[in-house]
C-alpha positions as CSV (number, residue, x, y, z in Angstrom):
1,M,-10.8,43.5,-20.0
2,E,-9.4,40.0,-19.6
3,S,-6.1,41.4,-18.3
4,N,-7.9,43.5,-15.7
5,Y,-9.9,40.4,-14.6
6,L,-6.8,38.3,-14.2
7,E,-4.9,41.0,-12.3
8,T,-7.9,41.5,-10.0
9,R,-8.2,37.8,-9.3
10,L,-4.5,37.4,-8.8
11,A,-4.4,40.3,-6.3
12,A,-7.4,38.8,-4.4
13,V,-5.8,35.3,-4.2
14,A,-2.5,36.8,-3.0
15,A,-4.4,38.8,-0.3
16,A,-6.2,35.7,0.8
17,I,-3.0,33.7,1.2
18,A,-1.2,36.7,2.8
19,D,-3.5,36.5,5.9
20,K,-1.8,34.5,8.6
21,T,-5.0,32.7,9.8
22,R,-6.0,31.7,6.2
23,A,-2.4,30.6,5.5
24,R,-2.6,28.3,8.6
25,I,-5.9,26.8,7.3
26,L,-4.4,26.2,3.9
27,C,-1.3,24.6,5.4
28,A,-3.5,22.4,7.5
29,L,-5.4,21.2,4.4
30,M,-2.1,20.3,2.7
31,D,-2.3,16.9,4.4
32,G,-4.9,15.9,1.7
33,R,-7.7,15.3,4.2
34,A,-11.0,17.1,4.7
35,W,-11.6,18.8,8.0
36,T,-14.6,20.5,9.7
37,A,-14.8,24.2,10.3
38,T,-14.4,23.6,14.1
39,E,-11.3,21.5,13.6
40,L,-9.7,24.0,11.3
41,S,-10.5,26.8,13.7
42,V,-8.6,24.9,16.4
43,M,-5.6,24.4,14.1
44,A,-5.6,28.1,13.2
45,E,-6.0,29.0,16.8
46,V,-9.0,31.3,16.3
47,A,-12.6,31.3,17.5
48,P,-15.1,29.2,15.4
49,S,-16.9,32.3,14.2
50,T,-13.6,33.8,13.0
51,G,-12.6,30.6,11.4
52,S,-15.9,30.5,9.5
53,S,-15.5,33.9,8.0
54,H,-12.0,33.0,6.8
55,L,-13.3,29.7,5.3
56,A,-16.0,31.7,3.5
57,K,-13.3,33.9,1.9
58,L,-11.3,30.9,0.8
59,L,-14.4,29.3,-0.7
60,D,-15.3,32.5,-2.6
61,L,-11.9,32.4,-4.3
62,S,-12.2,28.6,-5.0
63,L,-9.1,27.9,-3.0
64,I,-11.0,25.3,-1.0
65,A,-14.1,23.3,-1.5
66,C,-16.9,22.2,0.9
67,V,-18.1,18.6,1.0
68,Q,-21.4,17.7,2.6
69,Q,-21.4,14.4,4.4
70,G,-24.7,13.8,6.2
71,R,-25.2,16.6,8.7
72,H,-21.6,17.6,8.6
73,R,-19.6,19.9,6.3
74,Y,-16.0,19.2,5.5
75,Y,-13.4,21.5,3.9
76,R,-10.6,20.5,1.6
77,L,-8.3,22.1,-0.9
78,F,-10.1,22.8,-4.2
79,S,-7.7,20.9,-6.5
80,H,-4.2,19.4,-7.0
81,Q,-3.2,22.6,-8.7
82,I,-3.9,24.6,-5.5
83,A,-1.8,22.2,-3.5
84,E,1.0,22.4,-6.0
85,A,0.9,26.2,-6.0
86,L,1.0,26.2,-2.2
87,E,3.9,23.8,-2.0
88,G,5.8,25.9,-4.5
89,L,5.2,29.1,-2.4
90,M,6.5,27.3,0.6
91,G,9.7,26.4,-1.3
92,L,10.1,30.1,-2.3
93,V,10.0,31.4,1.3
94,S,13.2,33.4,1.7
95,V,14.6,31.6,4.8
96,D,18.0,30.2,5.3
97,R,17.8,26.4,5.0
98,S,19.7,25.8,8.3
99,V,17.2,28.1,10.1
100,L,14.3,26.4,8.3
101,R,15.4,22.9,9.3
102,S,16.0,24.0,12.9
103,K,12.4,25.4,13.2
104,T,10.7,22.4,11.4
105,P,9.9,19.4,13.7
106,Q,12.2,16.5,12.8
107,D,9.3,14.0,12.2
108,L,7.5,16.4,9.9
109,R,10.8,17.2,8.0
110,Y,11.6,13.5,7.6
111,A,8.3,12.2,6.2
112,R,5.0,14.0,5.6
113,T,2.2,14.3,3.0
114,C,2.2,17.0,0.3
115,Y,-1.5,17.0,-0.3
116,D,-1.8,13.5,-1.9
117,H,1.8,12.4,-2.2
118,M,4.9,11.9,0.0
119,A,7.3,14.7,0.9
120,G,10.2,15.3,3.2
121,E,13.7,13.8,3.4
122,I,12.7,10.2,2.6
123,A,10.6,11.3,-0.3
124,V,13.5,13.2,-1.9
125,V,15.7,10.1,-1.5
126,L,13.0,8.0,-3.1
127,H,12.6,10.5,-6.0
128,D,16.3,10.2,-6.8
129,R,16.3,6.4,-6.3
130,L,13.6,6.0,-9.0
131,F,16.0,7.6,-11.5
132,S,19.1,5.6,-10.4
133,L,17.1,2.4,-10.6
134,G,16.0,3.2,-14.1
135,W,12.3,3.5,-13.4
136,L,12.2,7.1,-14.5
137,E,14.3,9.0,-17.0
138,G,14.8,12.4,-18.5
139,E,13.6,15.9,-17.7
140,E,10.0,14.9,-18.5
141,Y,9.9,12.1,-15.9
142,A,9.2,9.4,-18.5
143,L,8.4,6.0,-17.0
144,T,10.7,3.4,-18.5
145,A,9.8,-0.2,-19.5
146,E,11.5,-1.3,-16.3
147,G,9.5,1.3,-14.4
148,Y,6.2,0.0,-15.8
149,A,7.1,-3.6,-15.0
150,Q,8.1,-2.8,-11.4
151,C,5.0,-0.6,-10.8
152,E,2.8,-3.4,-12.1
153,K,4.6,-5.9,-9.8
154,L,3.9,-3.6,-6.8
155,G,0.4,-2.8,-7.9
156,I,1.1,0.9,-8.5
157,Q,-1.3,2.6,-10.8
158,T,0.4,4.1,-13.9
159,R,-2.6,5.5,-15.8
160,T,-3.4,9.2,-15.7
161,D,-6.8,10.3,-14.4
162,S,-9.5,12.3,-16.1
163,S,-8.2,15.6,-15.0
164,R,-5.2,15.2,-17.4
165,R,-2.8,15.4,-14.6
166,C,0.7,14.4,-15.6
167,L,1.9,10.9,-14.8
168,A,5.0,12.0,-12.9
169,C,6.8,15.2,-12.2
170,G,9.1,16.9,-9.7
171,C,7.5,18.8,-6.9
172,L,9.8,21.2,-5.0
173,D,10.1,20.1,-1.3
174,W,9.9,23.2,0.9
175,S,12.1,21.8,3.7
176,E,14.7,20.0,1.5
177,R,14.7,22.5,-1.4
178,R,14.9,19.6,-3.8
179,A,12.3,17.6,-5.7
180,H,10.1,14.8,-4.5
181,L,7.8,12.8,-6.7
182,G,4.5,14.4,-7.7
183,G,1.8,13.6,-10.3
184,V,-0.3,10.5,-10.6
185,L,2.6,8.3,-9.8
186,G,3.4,10.1,-6.6
187,T,-0.2,9.8,-5.5
188,T,-0.6,6.1,-6.3
189,L,2.8,5.3,-4.8
190,L,1.6,6.7,-1.4
191,Q,-1.7,4.9,-1.8
192,T,0.1,1.6,-2.5
193,C,2.3,2.1,0.6
194,E,-0.8,2.7,2.7
195,A,-2.6,-0.3,1.3
196,K,0.4,-2.5,2.1
197,E,0.5,-0.9,5.6
198,W,4.0,0.3,5.0
199,I,3.0,3.8,6.1
200,K,0.6,5.1,8.7
201,R,-0.7,8.7,8.7
202,D,-0.6,10.8,11.8
203,L,-4.1,11.6,13.0
204,V,-3.7,15.3,13.5
205,S,-0.8,16.4,11.3
206,R,0.9,15.8,7.9
207,E,3.4,13.4,9.4
208,L,3.9,9.9,8.0
209,H,5.2,7.0,10.0
210,F,6.9,3.9,8.5
211,T,5.9,0.6,10.0
212,P,8.4,-2.3,10.4
213,A,6.9,-3.8,7.2
214,G,7.4,-0.5,5.4
215,K,11.0,-0.2,6.5
216,R,11.6,-3.8,5.2
217,G,9.7,-3.0,2.0
218,L,11.5,0.2,1.1
219,K,14.9,-1.5,1.8
220,K,14.0,-4.5,-0.4
221,V,12.3,-2.7,-3.3
222,F,14.2,0.6,-3.4
223,G,17.3,0.0,-1.4
224,I,16.4,2.8,1.0
225,S,17.1,2.5,4.7
226,V,14.4,4.2,6.8
227,A,15.3,5.6,10.2
């Protein structure tokens, strides 16, 4: 019975993601923000009534959640696990990397959000830099004494949350096909960069923009030159 239930649920989730309109909605929600049904309908290029029916399907499967704020209702991805699964699927898309790069806007490919952490070319470089600087080590992404000291110096949170999410892990970047930093550390690193006004989010997409202060900060702290 349990096997049949899991198979049925898996087939239902796969069918939900397979629909192009629902896939567009899920991709739009990968920026980590909550959007209204109207906004998501515009992003998916469908009528509001059509968009609402797709949102209902995603809600029913617990792929998204609805948040009530006053008179308005906003939709977001249900959990970090959903975001990680979607990013993994993007990385598994069978497309030649040169074709993928040519079809992906340069700004989005360079720096964007992957739900609640950084992704793109600069995030992959940052991921590798954390290991070469000795902040992280090993296959388990263990934070070293040096890493703890530097994170504390920068004000980066290093405690895991109540959801038992891992402190740090590799997250496959769908455009670079290499790992960027995920987990609690990836989230708090992005939050710290925003708090320091090193990074500004695009208003209508997943793009991230580095401020002059951010370019100086990444060069000073991580030795990374930002274009």
